[in-house]
C-alpha positions in Angstrom: -17.2 -2.9 30.5 -16.5 -0.9 33.7 -18.0 -1.9 37.1 -20.5 0.9 37.6 -21.8 -0.3 41.0 -25.5 0.6 40.5 -28.2 -1.3 42.1 -30.3 -1.5 38.9 -27.4 -2.8 36.7 -29.5 -5.9 36.1 -31.9 -3.7 34.2 -29.3 -1.7 32.3 -26.7 -4.3 31.5 -28.5 -7.1 29.7 -26.6 -6.6 26.4 -25.1 -10.1 26.5 -28.6 -11.7 26.2 -29.3 -9.6 23.1 -26.0 -10.5 21.5 -26.2 -14.2 22.3 -29.6 -14.5 20.6 -27.9 -13.8 17.3 -24.3 -15.1 17.7 -23.7 -15.2 13.9 -24.3 -11.5 13.4 -22.0 -8.7 14.6 -23.9 -6.3 16.8 -23.9 -2.6 16.5 -22.3 -1.0 19.6 -24.2 1.9 21.0 -22.7 3.9 23.9 -24.9 5.8 26.3 -23.1 8.5 28.2 -25.2 10.3 30.8 -24.9 11.0 34.6 -28.6 10.2 35.1 -29.4 6.5 35.7 -33.1 7.0 34.6 -31.9 8.2 31.2 -29.9 5.0 30.8 -33.0 2.9 31.8 -35.4 4.8 29.5 -33.0 4.7 26.5 -32.4 1.0 26.9 -36.1 0.2 27.1 -36.7 2.3 24.0 -34.0 0.8 21.7 -32.8 -2.5 23.2 -34.8 -4.6 20.8 -34.0 -2.5 17.8 -32.4 -4.2 14.8 -30.8 -2.7 11.7 -30.0 -4.9 8.8 -30.7 -7.9 11.0 -27.9 -6.9 13.4 -28.9 -6.4 17.1 -27.5 -3.7 19.4 -25.0 -4.1 22.2 -25.5 -1.2 24.7 -22.6 0.2 26.6 -23.1 2.5 29.6 -21.0 5.3 31.0 -22.0 7.7 33.8 -19.4 10.4 33.2 -17.4 11.9 30.4 -14.2 10.2 31.6 -15.9 6.8 31.7 -17.2 7.5 28.2 -13.7 8.3 27.0 -12.4 5.0 28.4 -15.1 3.0 26.8 -14.6 4.5 23.4 -10.9 3.8 23.7 -11.7 0.2 24.7 -14.3 -0.2 21.9 -13.0 1.8 18.9 -15.7 0.1 16.7 -18.5 1.8 18.7 -21.1 2.9 16.1 -23.2 5.5 18.0 -22.7 7.6 21.1 -25.8 9.1 22.8 -24.0 11.8 24.8 -25.3 14.1 27.5 -23.8 17.7 27.3 -24.0 18.6 31.0 -22.5 16.1 33.4 -19.6 16.7 35.8 -19.2 20.1 34.2 -21.5 22.3 32.1 -19.5 21.4 28.9 -18.3 17.8 29.8 -20.1 16.3 26.7 -18.6 18.9 24.3 -15.1 18.3 25.6 -15.6 14.6 25.2 -16.5 15.1 21.6 -13.2 16.9 21.0 -11.3 14.2 22.9 -12.9 11.4 20.9 -12.1 13.1 17.6 -8.7 14.5 18.4 -7.1 12.4 21.1 -8.4 9.0 19.9 -8.6 9.9 16.3 -12.0 8.2 16.1 -13.9 9.9 13.2 -16.2 7.0 12.4 -18.4 6.8 15.6 -21.5 8.9 15.2 -22.3 11.2 18.1 -25.8 12.5 19.0 -25.7 15.2 21.8 -28.6 15.2 24.2 -29.2 18.0 26.7 -31.8 18.8 29.4 -30.5 22.4 29.4 -30.6 23.7 25.8 -29.5 27.2 26.8 -26.2 26.0 28.1 -24.8 25.4 24.5 -26.6 27.1 21.6 -27.5 24.6 18.9 -26.1 26.5 15.9 -22.7 26.9 17.6 -22.5 23.3 18.6 -23.5 22.0 15.1 -21.0 24.2 13.5 -18.0 23.7 15.8 -18.3 20.0 16.8 -18.3 16.9 14.7 -21.6 15.5 15.7 -24.7 14.0 13.9 -27.5 15.7 15.8 -28.2 17.8 18.8 -31.5 17.2 20.7 -33.1 18.2 23.9 -34.1 15.2 26.0 -37.7 16.2 25.9 -37.6 16.0 22.0 -36.5 12.4 22.0 -39.7 10.4 22.1 -39.5 6.7 21.4 -40.2 7.2 17.7 -37.7 10.1 17.3 -35.1 8.1 19.2 -35.7 5.2 16.8 -35.2 7.5 13.8 -32.1 9.1 15.3 -30.5 5.7 16.0 -31.3 4.2 12.6 -30.1 7.3 10.8 -26.9 7.4 12.8 -26.2 3.7 12.3 -26.7 4.1 8.5 -24.3 7.1 8.5 -21.8 5.0 10.5 -22.1 2.1 8.1 -21.5 4.3 5.1 -18.4 5.9 6.7 -17.0 2.5 7.6 -17.6 1.2 4.1 -15.7 4.1 2.6 -12.9 3.7 5.1 -12.8 -0.1 4.6 -12.6 0.5 0.8 -9.8 3.0 1.3 -7.8 0.8 3.6 -8.7 -2.4 1.8 -7.7 -1.2 -1.6 -4.5 0.1 -0.1 -3.8 -3.3 1.4 -4.7 -5.0 -1.9 -2.3 -2.9 -3.8 0.4 -3.5 -1.2 -0.4 -7.2 -0.9 -0.5 -7.8 -4.6 2.8 -6.1 -4.9 4.2 -8.5 -2.3 2.8 -11.5 -4.2 4.5 -10.3 -7.4 7.8 -10.6 -5.6 7.3 -14.2 -4.4 8.9 -16.8 -6.6 7.7 -20.2 -5.4 4.2 -21.6 -5.4 4.3 -22.4 -1.7 5.4 -18.8 -0.8 2.7 -17.5 -3.1 0.0 -19.5 -1.3 1.2 -18.4 2.2 1.3 -14.8 1.0 -2.3 -15.1 -0.2 -3.5 -16.3 3.2 -1.6 -13.5 4.9 -3.0 -10.8 2.7 -6.6 -12.0 3.1 -6.1 -11.9 6.8 -4.8 -8.3 6.5 -7.7 -7.2 4.3 -10.3 -8.5 6.7 -8.2 -7.2 9.6 -8.6 -10.4 11.6 -6.4 -13.3 12.5 -8.0 -16.1 10.5 -7.6 -19.8 10.2 -7.3 -20.6 6.5 -6.3 -23.0 3.8 -5.4 -22.6 0.1 -5.8 -25.6 -2.2 -4.9 -26.1 -5.9 -6.7 -28.5 -8.2 -4.2 -30.5 -10.2 -4.7 -31.4 -13.8 -4.5 -35.0 -15.0 -1.1 -34.1 -16.3 0.2 -33.6 -12.8 1.3 -37.2 -12.3 1.8 -38.4 -8.8 0.1 -35.4 -7.2 -3.3 -35.4 -5.4 -6.3 -34.0 -7.3 -6.7 -31.3 -4.6 -3.3 -30.2 -3.2 -3.0 -28.1 0.0 -0.4 -25.5 -0.7 -0.8 -23.4 2.5 -2.7 -23.7 5.8 -2.8 -21.8 9.1 -4.4 -22.4 12.5 -6.6 -25.5 12.9 -6.0 -26.4 9.2 -2.2 -26.8 9.6 -2.8 -30.6 10.1 -3.6 -30.7 6.3 0.0 -29.9 5.6 1.0 -32.9 7.6 -1.0 -35.3 5.5 -4.4 -35.1 7.2 -7.4 -35.4 4.8 -9.9 -32.8 4.1 -12.5 -35.5 4.9 -11.8 -34.5 8.6 -13.5 -31.2 7.7 -16.6 -32.5 5.9 -18.5 -29.2 5.7 -15.4 -27.4 4.4 -14.8 -30.2 1.9 -18.3 -29.9 0.6 -18.0 -26.1 0.3 -14.7 -26.5 -1.6 -16.2 -29.2 -3.9 -19.2 -26.8 -4.6 -16.9 -23.9 -5.4 -14.9 -25.9 -7.9 -17.9 -27.6 -9.4 -19.8 -24.3 -9.9 -16.6 -22.3 -10.6 -17.6 -19.5 -8.3 -17.0 -18.1 -4.9 -19.1 -19.6 -2.1 -20.2 -17.5 0.9 -21.6 -20.0 3.4 -20.4 -18.7 6.7 -18.4 -20.0 8.4 -17.4 -22.0 5.3 -16.6 -19.2 2.9 -14.5 -20.3 -0.1 -13.0 -18.0 -2.7 -12.7 -19.4 -6.2 -9.7 -18.3 -8.3 -8.8 -19.3 -11.8 -5.6 -18.4 -13.8 -5.1 -18.0 -17.5 -3.4 -21.3 -17.8 -6.5 -23.0 -16.5 -5.2 -23.8 -13.0 -7.9 -23.4 -10.3 -7.4 -22.5 -6.7 -9.7 -22.3 -3.7 -9.1 -20.3 -0.5 -11.0 -20.9 2.7 -10.8 -18.5 5.7 -12.8 -18.0 8.9 -13.8 -14.5 9.7 -15.7 -14.3 13.0 -18.8 -12.7 11.4 -20.6 -13.1 8.0 -18.8 -10.8 5.6 -20.4 -7.5 4.7 -20.9 -6.5 1.1 -17.9 -4.1 1.2 -15.7 -6.9 2.4 -16.9 -9.3 -0.2 -16.3 -6.7 -2.9 -12.8 -6.1 -1.7 -12.1 -9.9 -1.7 -13.5 -10.1 -5.3 -11.0 -7.4 -6.4 -8.2 -9.2 -4.5 -9.1 -12.4 -6.3 -8.5 -10.7 -9.6 -5.1 -9.5 -8.3 -4.3 -13.0 -7.0 -5.0 -14.4 -10.5 -2.8 -11.8 -12.2 0.0 -12.4 -9.6 -0.2 -16.2 -10.2 -0.1 -15.7 -13.9 3.0 -13.6 -13.4 4.5 -16.3 -11.2 3.7 -19.0 -13.8 5.3 -17.0 -16.6 8.3 -16.3 -14.5 8.7 -20.0 -13.7 8.4 -20.8 -17.4 11.1 -18.3 -18.2 13.4 -19.7 -15.5 12.7 -23.2 -16.8 13.6 -22.1 -20.3 16.8 -20.5 -19.1 17.7 -23.6 -17.1 17.0 -25.9 -20.1 19.3 -23.7 -22.2 22.0 -23.8 -19.5 21.8 -27.6 -19.2 21.9 -28.0 -23.0 25.0 -25.9 -23.2 26.6 -27.8 -20.4 25.7 -31.1 -22.0 27.3 -30.0 -25.2 30.6 -29.2 -23.5 30.5 -32.4 -21.5 29.6 -34.5 -24.6 33.1 -33.6 -25.9 34.8 -34.1 -22.6 33.1 -37.3 -21.4 35.8 -38.2 -18.9 34.6 -35.5 -16.5 31.5 -37.6 -15.9 29.3 -36.0 -13.2 31.8 -33.2 -12.7 29.5 -30.3 -13.6 26.7 -31.6 -11.3 29.1 -31.8 -8.4 30.4 -28.3 -9.2 26.8 -27.1 -9.1 26.1 -28.6 -5.6 29.5 -27.5 -4.2 29.1 -23.9 -5.6 25.6 -23.6 -4.0 27.0 -25.0 -0.7 30.0 -22.6 -0.5 27.8 -19.6 -1.4 25.5 -20.5 1.5 28.4 -21.0 3.9 29.8 -17.6 2.9 26.4 -16.1 3.7 26.5 -17.8 7.1 29.9 -16.3 7.7 28.6 -12.8 6.9 31.1 -12.5 4.0 30.4 -10.4 0.9 26.9 -9.4 2.0 26.5 -6.9 -0.8 27.3 -9.6 -3.4 25.4 -12.6 -2.0 22.0 -11.2 -3.0 19.0 -13.5 -3.2 19.3 -13.5 -7.0 23.0 -14.5 -6.8 22.1 -17.3 -4.3 19.4 -18.5 -6.6 21.6 -18.6 -9.7 25.1 -19.5 -8.7 24.7 -23.3 -8.8 23.0 -23.5 -12.1 25.3 -20.9 -13.7 28.4 -22.8 -12.4 27.8 -25.7 -14.7 28.7 -23.5 -17.6 32.3 -22.9 -16.4 33.9 -25.1 -19.1 31.5 -24.5 -22.0 34.3 -22.9 -23.9 35.9 -26.3 -24.4 33.6 -26.7 -27.4 36.3 -24.7 -29.2 39.2 -26.8 -28.0 40.7 -29.3 -30.6 40.2 -33.0 -29.8 43.9 -33.9 -29.8 44.4 -31.4 -27.0 41.2 -32.0 -25.1 41.7 -35.8 -25.0 45.5 -35.9 -24.6 46.2 -38.4 -21.8 49.4 -36.8 -20.6 50.5 -33.3 -19.7 50.2 -30.5 -22.3 53.2 -28.8 -23.8 53.6 -25.1 -23.8 51.9 -24.6 -27.2 49.0 -26.9 -26.3 48.6 -25.2 -22.9 48.1 -21.8 -24.7 45.4 -23.3 -26.9 43.7 -25.0 -23.9 43.7 -21.8 -22.0 41.7 -20.1 -24.7 38.6 -22.0 -23.6 38.0 -19.5 -20.8 37.8 -16.5 -23.2 35.8 -18.6 -25.7 33.2 -19.6 -23.1 32.9 -16.0 -21.7 32.4 -14.6 -25.2 29.8 -17.2 -26.2 27.8 -16.6 -23.0 28.2 -12.9 -22.9 26.8 -12.6 -26.4 23.8 -14.8 -25.5 23.2 -13.0 -22.2 22.6 -9.7 -24.1 19.3 -11.1 -25.3 18.1 -11.3 -21.7 17.8 -8.0 -19.7 19.5 -7.9 -16.3 21.4 -10.7 -14.5 20.7 -14.2 -15.8 22.2 -17.6 -15.8 24.0 -16.7 -19.0 25.5 -13.4 -17.7 26.6 -15.0 -14.4 27.9 -18.0 -16.4 29.9 -15.7 -18.6 31.6 -14.3 -15.4 32.3 -17.8 -14.2 33.6 -19.1 -17.6 35.9 -16.2 -18.1 37.1 -15.8 -14.5 37.4 -19.3 -12.9 41.1 -19.6 -14.1 42.1 -16.1 -12.8 44.3 -16.1 -9.7 43.7 -14.0 -6.6 47.2 -12.5 -6.9 46.6 -11.6 -10.6 48.8 -14.3 -12.2 46.0 -16.3 -13.8 44.4 -16.1 -17.2 42.9 -14.9 -19.5 42.8 -11.2 -18.2 45.1 -11.4 -15.2 42.5 -10.0 -12.9 43.2 -9.9 -9.2 41.4 -9.9 -5.8 37.9 -8.4 -5.8 38.2 -7.6 -9.6 37.5 -11.3 -10.2 33.7 -11.9 -10.0 32.8 -13.6 -6.8 31.0 -16.4 -8.7 34.2 -17.1 -10.6 36.3 -17.1 -7.3 33.9 -19.7 -5.9 33.9 -22.0 -8.9 37.7 -21.7 -9.2 38.1 -23.5 -5.9 35.3 -25.9 -6.6 36.6 -26.9 -10.0 40.1 -27.7 -8.6 38.7 -29.4 -5.5 36.6 -31.8 -7.6 39.2 -32.4 -10.3 41.8 -33.4 -7.8 39.5 -35.8 -5.9 38.6 -37.6 -9.1 40.5 -39.6 -11.8 41.3 -37.7 -15.0 43.1 -38.8 -18.2 46.3 -37.1 -17.0 46.2 -38.0 -13.2 45.0 -40.4 -10.5 42.6 -39.2 -7.8 44.0 -37.5 -4.8 43.0 -38.0 -1.1 40.8 -35.4 0.6 43.7 -34.5 2.9 46.1 -33.9 0.0 43.5 -32.0 -1.9 42.8 -29.6 1.0 46.6 -29.2 1.6 47.0 -28.2 -2.0 44.1 -25.7 -1.8 45.2 -24.2 1.5 48.7 -23.8 0.2 47.4 -21.5 -2.4 45.4 -19.2 0.0 45.7 -15.6 -1.1 47.7 -16.5 -4.3 45.5 -18.6 -6.4 42.3 -18.7 -4.3 40.2 -16.2 -2.3 40.9 -16.8 1.5 37.3 -16.4 2.5 36.1 -18.9 -0.1 38.8 -21.3 1.2 37.5 -20.8 4.8 34.0 -21.6 3.6 35.2 -24.9 2.0 37.3 -25.7 5.1 34.2 -25.5 7.3 32.2 -27.7 5.0 35.0 -30.3 5.0 35.7 -30.2 8.7 32.0 -30.5 9.6 31.4 -33.2 7.0 28.8 -31.1 5.2 30.1 -31.6 1.7 27.0 -32.1 -0.5 28.6 -34.7 -2.8 29.7 -38.2 -2.4 33.5 -38.4 -2.0 35.3 -41.1 -3.9 36.6 -44.1 -1.9 40.2 -43.7 -0.9 
């Protein structure tokens, strides 16, 4: 509040004592704008003890239109302005109404004009042309009428705020729920929930989200903290909820009673999903929540439940796809057992090279989040076409002759066809469609001299260009029926010697960085 330098400020500015007597309730802010000190004093004496819905008043004071403008800008949540018309000019109050509505864009504060000179501004003109609640002469406003005006104005303000909060809150819920539908991990989902609740309440809150694990969740705590902010971040580091006994009790009650608990400051939202999983969310708004805020949170809880169900179904779909991929890879490796852990090493190396390409800023349009998520798992399907290779060729200990080589090379097209056909059952990019690109393209050469389609350069899918290097790198380093293991130095010399002919130069650079900086994510054989 401004320093008003009046001798009787002790009588006028005692709002802190009123507010402090009810620290748990948000006070209504009422601004008195008048150039007469006696009006401030009389108004305060008349309404300072008034309470509406158990909330006290905080009275703000301004002695000119400009001071009033500054205070409204400083306190945009002011509920009521008791405004004198004639102050430094005959229409200072009317001009202030326009400035509040137009310059500050504040349409929620209720304004009651008071005048000691009613002839200065005719009442009908003022009511029609200015966004105000009432227009009274100062002689009309007895204590009882002032009480009525204040209560009616606070009620009108409350209704407008409720409408605006619903409008903004529902918008934030729709926006926030949309964000939650895009999140793919449970931890990200939990953090997103806390963020969106903070946005809906329009406060920076300390919060925590917990999930109650089922007996089937072996090795996990019964109540698992998925996300925490502010003072509750210690819970992510292993601290026990027992350090917050009142919160622990509120959470226990919410789970036991299967309902949301409003026990300020220990409010706990209860959320249940279709698969029976239960969540609780605690947050700390500075004031007890109003009905409109509670209603918005109840709506958001329904959206959270739907979003979690979506996340759960998505994770189940991904798990089913991964199980299919692993089964196909196991089938291929079952016939080619000498490769050992080859496909798992290919998976880790493919992931690592894709991340390194991303750090280098290479192929930004291709290294999408979906590509980064799928490349490793899809890479293990690179040799799935070997299920169609005859045993006498697949297991031959020496080099293949020309005819056998032709038959062996068919595995690339066989694998691509198998996976492409299966991928048509899944809409969009999947492990199977990306695996088809890899199976069919990891023997293509960058200069166009490879097989089966003699693709060149960027026409070879990026996933296949990555796995082409990874496959050779791992095969050279490890013992095969037809060769002994090579050294790391010889392997890198071989690969670098085929830069721009067999292999993509940028993918080679990514592998070089990993080797030089000893960030290869596999255990290299002893040499």
